[in-house]
C-alpha positions as CSV (number, residue, x, y, z in Angstrom):
1,M,169.7,68.9,109.5
2,P,167.0,71.0,107.7
3,I,168.5,74.4,108.4
4,L,168.5,77.4,106.1
5,N,171.5,79.4,106.9
6,P,171.6,82.6,104.8
7,F,172.6,84.7,107.8
8,A,174.6,84.3,111.0
9,S,171.4,83.2,112.6
10,P,170.0,80.0,111.1
11,I,166.4,79.3,110.1
12,Y,165.0,75.9,110.6
13,H,162.6,74.5,108.0
14,N,160.9,71.1,108.1
15,Q,157.5,69.4,107.7
16,I,155.2,68.6,110.6
17,S,153.7,65.1,110.7
18,D,150.5,64.4,108.9
19,E,148.8,63.5,112.2
20,F,149.8,66.8,113.8
21,L,148.8,68.7,110.6
22,F,145.3,67.1,110.8
23,Y,145.1,68.0,114.5
24,L,146.0,71.7,113.8
25,Q,143.5,71.9,110.9
26,E,140.8,70.8,113.4
27,V,142.1,73.3,116.0
28,A,141.9,76.0,113.2
29,R,138.3,75.1,112.4
30,Q,137.3,75.2,116.1
31,C,139.0,78.5,116.8
32,E,137.8,80.5,113.7
33,D,135.1,82.2,115.7
34,G,137.1,82.5,118.9
35,E,138.8,85.3,120.7
36,S,140.5,87.9,118.5
37,V,144.1,88.7,119.3
38,G,144.8,91.0,116.4
39,Y,145.2,94.1,118.7
40,D,148.4,92.4,120.1
41,L,149.8,91.4,116.7
42,A,151.6,93.2,113.8
43,G,149.4,91.6,111.0
44,N,147.2,93.6,108.7
45,I,144.9,90.6,108.9
46,D,141.3,90.8,109.8
47,S,141.1,87.4,111.5
48,Q,143.8,86.6,114.0
49,K,142.6,84.3,116.8
50,N,143.8,82.7,120.0
51,A,144.5,79.0,119.4
52,V,143.2,76.6,122.0
53,V,145.4,73.5,121.9
54,N,146.1,70.6,124.1
55,P,149.3,71.8,125.8
56,K,151.0,68.4,126.2
57,K,150.1,67.2,122.7
58,F,151.2,70.5,121.2
59,T,154.5,70.7,123.1
60,D,155.3,67.0,122.4
61,E,154.9,67.6,118.7
62,I,156.9,70.9,118.7
63,Y,159.7,69.6,120.9
64,P,161.7,67.6,118.3
65,H,161.8,70.6,116.0
66,V,163.1,72.9,118.7
67,I,165.7,70.3,119.7
68,E,166.8,69.9,116.1
69,Y,167.0,73.6,115.5
70,L,169.1,74.2,118.7
71,D,171.2,71.0,118.0
72,V,170.9,69.9,121.7
73,E,169.8,66.7,123.3
74,S,167.4,68.2,125.8
75,V,165.8,71.5,126.6
76,S,162.7,72.9,128.3
77,F,160.8,76.0,127.4
78,D,157.5,78.0,127.7
79,L,155.2,79.0,124.9
80,G,154.3,82.4,126.5
81,N,150.9,83.7,125.4
82,G,150.6,81.7,122.2
83,P,149.9,80.1,119.9
84,W,147.7,82.2,117.7
85,I,146.2,81.5,114.2
86,N,146.2,83.9,111.2
87,Y,143.4,83.4,108.7
88,M,145.0,85.4,105.9
89,K,142.8,86.5,103.0
90,K,143.6,88.2,99.7
91,H,145.5,91.6,100.0
92,E,146.2,91.1,103.7
93,F,149.8,91.0,104.9
94,N,152.2,91.1,107.9
95,P,154.5,94.2,107.8
96,L,158.2,93.8,108.7
97,H,158.3,93.0,112.4
98,T,160.0,90.9,115.2
99,H,158.5,88.9,118.0
100,D,159.0,88.7,121.8
101,G,160.8,85.7,123.3
102,I,163.9,83.8,122.3
103,L,162.6,81.8,119.3
104,S,159.6,82.2,117.0
105,V,157.8,79.3,115.2
106,V,155.4,79.5,112.2
107,I,153.5,76.5,111.0
108,F,151.5,76.6,107.8
109,I,148.3,74.8,108.4
110,D,146.6,75.4,105.0
111,V,148.3,77.0,101.9
112,P,145.8,76.9,99.0
113,E,147.3,75.9,95.6
114,E,145.9,79.1,94.1
115,I,148.6,81.1,95.8
116,E,151.4,79.1,94.2
117,K,149.6,79.4,90.8
118,E,149.9,83.2,91.1
119,K,153.6,82.7,90.3
120,S,152.8,81.7,86.7
121,K,151.3,85.1,85.9
122,W,154.6,86.8,87.0
123,E,157.0,84.4,85.2
124,G,159.3,86.4,82.9
125,R,158.1,89.7,84.4
126,T,160.0,89.5,87.7
127,N,162.8,87.6,89.4
128,C,161.4,88.4,92.8
129,F,158.0,86.6,93.0
130,S,156.5,87.5,96.4
131,A,152.8,86.6,96.5
132,G,152.2,84.9,99.9
133,A,155.9,84.6,100.6
134,L,157.5,84.7,104.0
135,E,160.7,86.8,104.0
136,F,163.4,86.9,106.6
137,V,165.6,90.0,106.8
138,H,169.0,90.4,108.2
139,A,171.6,93.2,108.0
140,K,173.3,93.0,104.6
141,S,177.0,92.4,104.7
142,F,179.8,90.9,102.5
143,M,178.6,87.6,101.1
144,N,175.2,88.0,102.7
145,C,172.3,89.3,100.6
146,G,170.4,90.5,103.6
147,H,167.1,88.6,103.0
148,A,165.8,85.1,102.4
149,K,162.4,84.6,100.9
150,V,160.4,81.3,101.1
151,I,157.2,80.2,99.5
152,P,155.5,78.2,102.2
153,K,153.6,74.9,101.7
154,T,151.0,73.2,103.8
155,G,152.7,71.5,106.7
156,D,155.8,73.6,106.7
157,I,157.3,74.6,110.0
158,Y,159.9,77.4,110.4
159,V,161.9,78.1,113.6
160,F,164.0,81.2,113.8
161,P,165.3,83.8,116.4
162,A,162.4,85.9,117.7
163,D,164.3,89.1,117.0
164,M,164.9,88.3,113.3
165,P,162.8,90.7,111.3
166,H,160.4,89.0,108.9
167,T,157.4,89.9,106.8
168,V,154.6,88.1,104.9
169,Y,153.5,89.4,101.5
170,P,149.9,89.6,100.3
171,F,148.4,87.4,97.6
172,S,145.5,88.2,95.3
173,S,143.7,84.9,95.1
174,D,140.2,84.7,96.8
175,V,141.3,82.1,99.3
176,T,142.2,81.9,103.0
177,R,145.7,80.8,104.1
178,I,145.9,79.5,107.6
179,S,149.1,79.7,109.7
180,M,149.9,79.3,113.3
181,S,152.6,81.2,115.2
182,F,154.0,81.2,118.7
183,N,157.1,82.3,120.6
184,V,159.4,80.2,122.8
185,F,160.4,81.7,126.1
186,N,162.6,80.6,129.0
187,L,164.9,78.1,127.3
188,Q,166.5,75.9,129.9
189,F,169.2,73.5,128.5
190,N,169.1,70.3,130.5
Protein backbone atom coordinates (compact mmCIF):
# COMPACT_ATOMS: atom_id res chain seq x y z
CA MET A 1 0.00 0.00 0.00
CA PRO A 2 1.50 3.38 -0.98
CA ILE A 3 1.10 5.03 2.41
CA LEU A 4 3.50 7.52 3.96
CA ASN A 5 3.11 7.20 7.70
CA PRO A 6 5.35 9.74 9.41
CA PHE A 7 2.58 10.55 11.94
CA ALA A 8 -0.35 8.82 13.61
CA SER A 9 -2.45 9.92 10.62
CA PRO A 10 -1.25 8.32 7.37
CA ILE A 11 -0.70 10.13 4.08
CA TYR A 12 -1.49 8.28 0.86
CA HIS A 13 0.75 8.82 -2.17
CA ASN A 14 0.31 7.25 -5.59
CA GLN A 15 0.12 8.13 -9.29
CA ILE A 16 -3.09 8.67 -11.23
CA SER A 17 -3.49 6.87 -14.56
CA ASP A 18 -2.11 8.50 -17.70
CA GLU A 19 -5.64 8.63 -19.14
CA PHE A 20 -6.95 10.49 -16.08
CA LEU A 21 -3.92 12.81 -16.12
CA PHE A 22 -4.60 13.75 -19.77
CA TYR A 23 -8.26 14.34 -18.88
CA LEU A 24 -7.31 16.63 -15.96
CA GLN A 25 -4.81 18.52 -18.13
CA GLU A 26 -7.64 19.22 -20.59
CA VAL A 27 -9.93 20.29 -17.71
CA ALA A 28 -7.18 22.65 -16.51
CA ARG A 29 -6.86 24.21 -19.98
CA GLN A 30 -10.62 24.73 -20.22
CA CYS A 31 -10.98 26.18 -16.71
CA GLU A 32 -8.05 28.60 -16.79
CA ASP A 33 -10.29 31.56 -17.61
CA GLY A 34 -13.17 30.29 -15.46
CA GLU A 35 -14.70 31.32 -12.17
CA SER A 36 -12.21 32.43 -9.52
CA VAL A 37 -12.51 30.81 -6.10
CA GLY A 38 -9.42 32.34 -4.48
CA TYR A 39 -11.56 34.35 -2.06
CA ASP A 40 -12.56 31.02 -0.43
CA LEU A 41 -9.05 29.52 -0.33
CA ALA A 42 -5.88 29.96 1.72
CA GLY A 43 -3.49 30.26 -1.21
CA ASN A 44 -1.45 33.34 -1.98
CA ILE A 45 -2.01 32.35 -5.59
CA ASP A 46 -3.39 34.74 -8.18
CA SER A 47 -5.22 32.13 -10.25
CA GLN A 48 -7.37 29.63 -8.34
CA LYS A 49 -10.32 28.41 -10.39
CA ASN A 50 -13.39 26.28 -9.97
CA ALA A 51 -12.82 23.00 -11.84
CA VAL A 52 -15.64 21.80 -14.06
CA VAL A 53 -15.40 18.01 -14.28
CA ASN A 54 -17.60 15.14 -15.35
CA PRO A 55 -18.75 14.04 -11.86
CA LYS A 56 -19.05 10.32 -12.67
CA LYS A 57 -15.72 10.11 -14.52
CA PHE A 58 -14.01 12.09 -11.77
CA THR A 59 -15.43 10.06 -8.89
CA ASP A 60 -14.79 6.74 -10.68
CA GLU A 61 -11.09 7.65 -11.02
CA ILE A 62 -10.72 8.94 -7.45
CA TYR A 63 -12.67 6.11 -5.82
CA PRO A 64 -9.89 3.44 -5.91
CA HIS A 65 -7.44 5.85 -4.26
CA VAL A 66 -9.85 6.68 -1.43
CA ILE A 67 -10.63 2.96 -0.96
CA GLU A 68 -6.93 2.12 -0.78
CA TYR A 69 -6.22 4.97 1.65
CA LEU A 70 -9.06 3.94 3.96
CA ASP A 71 -8.23 0.22 3.54
CA VAL A 72 -11.90 -0.71 3.08
CA GLU A 73 -13.80 -2.62 0.43
CA SER A 74 -16.51 -0.06 -0.23
CA VAL A 75 -17.36 3.51 0.72
CA SER A 76 -19.46 6.37 -0.58
CA PHE A 77 -18.67 10.06 -0.23
CA ASP A 78 -19.41 13.60 -1.45
CA LEU A 79 -16.90 16.02 -2.96
CA GLY A 80 -18.45 19.08 -1.33
CA ASN A 81 -17.81 22.29 -3.28
CA GLY A 82 -14.72 21.07 -5.14
CA PRO A 83 -12.61 20.43 -6.99
CA TRP A 84 -10.59 23.56 -7.65
CA ILE A 85 -7.41 24.17 -9.63
CA ASN A 86 -4.36 26.17 -8.54
CA TYR A 87 -2.27 27.73 -11.32
CA MET A 88 0.77 28.50 -9.16
CA LYS A 89 3.42 30.86 -10.52
CA LYS A 90 6.84 31.86 -9.19
CA HIS A 91 6.88 33.31 -5.66
CA GLU A 92 3.28 32.24 -4.97
CA PHE A 93 2.57 29.87 -2.07
CA ASN A 94 0.01 28.32 0.23
CA PRO A 95 0.50 29.23 3.89
CA LEU A 96 0.04 26.63 6.61
CA HIS A 97 -3.66 25.70 6.60
CA THR A 98 -6.21 22.90 6.97
CA HIS A 99 -9.32 22.03 4.95
CA ASP A 100 -12.97 21.35 5.67
CA GLY A 101 -14.36 17.86 5.34
CA ILE A 102 -12.98 14.48 6.38
CA LEU A 103 -10.26 13.89 3.78
CA SER A 104 -8.36 16.18 1.44
CA VAL A 105 -6.95 15.20 -1.93
CA VAL A 106 -4.29 16.97 -4.00
CA ILE A 107 -3.45 15.93 -7.57
CA PHE A 108 -0.47 17.43 -9.38
CA ILE A 109 -1.55 17.97 -12.98
CA ASP A 110 1.64 19.63 -14.29
CA VAL A 111 4.89 20.09 -12.37
CA PRO A 112 7.46 21.66 -14.71
CA GLU A 113 11.00 20.22 -14.61
CA GLU A 114 12.41 23.68 -13.88
CA ILE A 115 11.10 23.47 -10.30
CA GLU A 116 13.02 20.23 -9.64
CA LYS A 117 16.13 21.77 -11.23
CA GLU A 118 16.06 24.54 -8.60
CA LYS A 119 17.28 21.90 -6.17
CA SER A 120 20.73 21.82 -7.80
CA LYS A 121 21.46 25.45 -6.92
CA TRP A 122 20.89 24.66 -3.23
CA GLU A 123 22.83 21.39 -3.03
CA GLY A 124 25.52 21.62 -0.39
CA ARG A 125 23.99 24.84 0.97
CA THR A 126 20.94 23.36 2.76
CA ASN A 127 19.61 20.01 3.91
CA CYS A 128 16.07 21.31 3.72
CA PHE A 129 15.32 22.00 0.05
CA SER A 130 11.81 23.44 -0.18
CA ALA A 131 11.16 25.05 -3.59
CA GLY A 132 7.72 23.90 -4.67
CA ALA A 133 7.51 21.34 -1.86
CA LEU A 134 4.30 20.21 -0.18
CA GLU A 135 4.82 19.87 3.56
CA PHE A 136 2.55 18.10 6.03
CA VAL A 137 2.78 19.16 9.67
CA HIS A 138 1.86 17.26 12.81
CA ALA A 139 2.52 17.79 16.50
CA LYS A 140 6.12 16.84 17.25
CA SER A 141 6.49 14.00 19.72
CA PHE A 142 8.90 11.24 20.70
CA MET A 143 10.08 9.44 17.52
CA ASN A 144 8.06 11.85 15.36
CA CYS A 145 9.83 14.76 13.66
CA GLY A 146 6.60 16.76 13.31
CA HIS A 147 6.68 17.30 9.54
CA ALA A 148 7.03 15.47 6.25
CA LYS A 149 8.07 17.26 3.07
CA VAL A 150 7.49 15.88 -0.43
CA ILE A 151 8.62 17.18 -3.81
CA PRO A 152 5.61 16.50 -6.05
CA LYS A 153 5.78 15.18 -9.60
CA THR A 154 3.25 15.36 -12.43
CA GLY A 155 0.55 12.75 -11.84
CA ASP A 156 1.07 12.45 -8.07
CA ILE A 157 -2.01 12.11 -5.88
CA TYR A 158 -1.98 12.63 -2.11
CA VAL A 159 -4.86 11.79 0.24
CA PHE A 160 -4.69 12.89 3.87
CA PRO A 161 -6.93 13.92 6.78
CA ALA A 162 -8.56 17.28 6.03
CA ASP A 163 -7.56 18.63 9.44
CA MET A 164 -3.84 17.89 8.87
CA PRO A 165 -1.99 21.20 8.57
CA HIS A 166 -0.03 21.52 5.34
CA THR A 167 1.74 24.18 3.31
CA VAL A 168 3.11 24.64 -0.20
CA TYR A 169 6.40 26.47 -0.63
CA PRO A 170 7.10 28.97 -3.43
CA PHE A 171 9.50 28.36 -6.27
CA SER A 172 11.50 30.90 -8.32
CA SER A 173 11.30 29.48 -11.86
CA ASP A 174 9.21 31.41 -14.38
CA VAL A 175 6.73 28.54 -14.91
CA THR A 176 3.21 27.58 -13.87
CA ARG A 177 2.58 24.52 -11.71
CA ILE A 178 -0.97 23.19 -11.93
CA SER A 179 -2.57 21.23 -9.12
CA MET A 180 -6.11 20.23 -8.25
CA SER A 181 -7.54 19.93 -4.76
CA PHE A 182 -10.83 18.87 -3.25
CA ASN A 183 -12.25 17.63 0.01
CA VAL A 184 -14.19 14.48 0.79
CA PHE A 185 -17.31 14.82 2.92
CA ASN A 186 -19.93 12.41 4.29
CA LEU A 187 -17.98 9.16 4.26
CA GLN A 188 -20.40 6.23 4.41
CA PHE A 189 -18.82 2.81 4.86
CA ASN A 190 -20.87 0.23 2.98
